[in-house]
C-alpha positions as CSV (number, residue, x, y, z in Angstrom):
1,S,33.3,91.2,91.1
2,H,36.5,91.5,92.9
3,A,38.6,91.1,89.8
4,Q,36.5,94.0,88.2
5,G,37.0,96.1,91.2
6,Q,40.5,95.5,91.2
7,A,40.9,96.5,87.7
8,V,39.6,99.9,88.2
9,K,42.2,102.0,89.8
10,N,41.7,104.6,92.3
11,E,43.2,108.2,91.9
12,T,46.2,107.4,94.2
13,E,46.7,104.2,92.1
14,Q,46.4,106.1,88.8
15,E,48.9,108.7,89.9
16,G,51.3,105.9,91.1
17,M,51.0,104.1,87.8
18,C,52.0,107.5,86.0
19,Q,54.9,108.1,88.3
20,C,56.4,104.5,88.1
21,H,56.1,104.4,84.3
22,L,58.1,107.7,84.4
23,R,60.9,106.1,86.3
24,G,60.7,102.9,84.2
25,S,61.0,104.8,81.1
26,A,64.0,106.7,82.3
27,T,65.6,103.2,83.3
28,L,64.6,101.9,79.8
29,I,66.2,104.8,78.2
30,N,69.5,104.5,80.1
31,Y,69.4,100.6,79.0
32,L,69.0,101.4,75.4
33,A,71.6,104.0,75.4
34,W,74.1,101.5,77.0
35,L,72.9,98.8,74.5
36,E,73.4,101.0,71.5
37,E,77.1,101.9,72.8
38,Q,77.9,98.1,73.5
39,L,76.8,97.0,69.9
40,A,78.5,100.1,68.3
41,N,81.6,98.9,70.1
42,G,81.3,95.3,68.7
43,V,80.7,93.9,72.1
44,E,78.7,90.5,71.9
45,L,76.0,90.4,74.4
46,D,74.1,87.6,75.9
47,E,70.3,88.1,77.0
48,A,71.0,85.3,79.6
49,D,73.3,82.2,79.9
50,G,72.3,79.8,77.3
51,A,70.2,82.5,75.3
52,A,70.8,83.5,71.9
53,R,73.4,86.3,71.2
54,I,71.9,89.7,70.4
55,N,72.5,90.2,66.8
56,P,72.7,93.6,65.6
57,D,71.5,92.5,62.1
58,L,68.3,91.3,63.3
59,I,65.3,92.8,65.2
60,Y,65.5,92.8,68.9
61,L,62.5,92.5,71.0
62,C,62.9,94.2,74.5
63,D,60.0,93.3,76.9
64,A,60.8,95.0,80.1
65,G,58.8,96.2,83.2
66,G,59.2,96.5,87.0
67,Q,57.4,96.2,90.2
68,Y,57.8,99.6,92.0
69,I,56.3,100.7,95.4
70,D,53.5,102.8,93.7
71,G,52.8,100.5,90.6
72,T,53.7,97.9,88.0
73,T,55.1,98.7,84.4
74,D,55.0,96.4,81.2
75,V,56.8,97.9,78.2
76,T,57.6,96.0,74.8
77,R,59.9,97.8,72.3
78,I,61.2,96.5,69.1
79,L,64.8,97.8,68.1
80,Y,66.7,97.6,64.9
81,F,70.3,98.6,65.0
82,Q,70.9,99.0,61.0
83,L,69.3,101.1,58.2
84,P,65.8,99.4,58.1
85,S,64.3,98.4,54.6
86,D,61.3,100.0,53.3
87,H,59.3,97.1,54.4
88,K,60.4,97.3,58.2
89,K,59.6,100.8,57.8
90,R,56.2,100.3,56.6
91,C,55.5,97.7,59.1
92,F,56.7,100.1,62.0
93,A,54.6,102.9,60.7
94,R,51.5,100.5,60.5
95,V,52.1,99.4,64.3
96,L,52.6,103.0,65.2
97,Q,49.2,103.9,63.4
98,G,47.5,101.2,65.4
99,H,48.9,102.5,68.7
100,I,47.7,106.0,67.8
101,A,44.2,104.7,66.7
102,I,43.9,102.9,70.2
103,D,45.3,105.9,72.0
104,T,42.8,108.4,70.5
105,A,39.7,106.1,70.6
106,V,36.5,107.6,71.7
107,F,34.1,105.0,72.6
108,P,30.8,104.6,74.5
109,D,30.6,102.9,78.0
110,D,30.5,99.1,78.0
111,T,32.6,98.9,75.1
112,S,35.1,95.8,75.2
113,G,38.6,95.5,74.5
114,Y,37.6,92.7,71.8
115,L,35.7,95.4,69.8
116,L,38.6,98.0,70.0
117,D,41.1,95.6,68.7
118,I,40.4,96.2,65.2
119,L,41.7,99.8,65.6
120,A,45.3,98.2,66.4
121,R,45.0,95.9,63.4
122,R,43.2,98.0,60.6
123,T,46.1,99.5,59.1
124,L,48.2,96.2,59.2
125,W,45.3,94.4,57.5
126,A,45.2,96.9,54.7
127,D,48.8,95.8,54.0
128,G,48.0,92.1,54.3
129,L,49.8,92.1,57.7
130,D,48.8,90.8,61.2
131,F,50.2,90.0,64.5
132,R,49.5,86.7,66.4
133,H,49.2,88.0,70.0
134,G,47.0,90.2,72.0
135,T,47.0,93.9,71.5
136,G,47.0,94.8,75.3
137,H,46.2,93.4,78.6
138,G,45.4,94.6,82.2
139,V,48.2,95.7,84.5
140,G,47.9,95.7,88.3
141,A,49.0,98.3,90.5
142,F,51.9,96.9,92.5
143,L,50.2,93.4,91.7
144,N,50.3,91.0,88.7
145,V,51.9,92.5,85.5
146,H,48.9,90.5,83.6
147,E,46.0,91.4,85.4
148,G,42.9,89.5,83.9
149,P,40.4,89.1,82.6
150,R,40.1,92.5,80.7
151,G,42.4,93.2,78.0
152,C,42.4,94.1,74.1
153,G,42.6,91.5,71.5
154,T,41.0,88.8,69.7
155,R,40.2,86.4,72.7
156,I,36.7,86.0,73.0
157,V,36.9,86.3,76.8
158,Y,37.9,90.3,76.0
159,N,34.3,90.5,74.5
160,D,32.7,89.6,77.9
161,I,34.3,92.5,80.0
162,P,33.7,96.0,79.2
163,L,36.5,98.6,79.6
164,D,36.0,101.2,82.4
165,S,37.5,104.5,83.3
166,G,40.4,103.9,85.7
167,M,41.6,100.6,84.1
168,T,45.1,100.1,83.1
169,L,46.0,98.4,79.8
170,T,49.1,97.9,78.0
171,N,48.9,98.9,74.1
């Protein structure tokens, strides 16, 4: 199908996705350094007019990305500006273990993201934890940041479409 062909990136698109992620990561690091400095100086920040103030005592979800001439980025990070509790540290460690499990997975052709999703959740489940959103989704090359219908998660549609070499998914 057209969507499946669009999901598999050619070598130029793959290289572009790598390059735009390097630039996007540098931008995100600059933003996070600025944010840390502002909060350390007691500056009260709004995400946007009408939005809640960023509270340095709470977890801050940073969902960022950009459209670049050679690709599209989508990055989500959680930040905590205080000394975390043991529970927060354990949760962070479990999520990191899930990222590593997905990133290092070796699986046969025609495996779906639906089947791989357990790798991201396994260590959370062992602690009686879970998350109520998808694990990852397709990302376009200078296109939609959410490129369906492939992805990794509990949505049954993710079982219908196998992952192929050259696809770009978030994790």
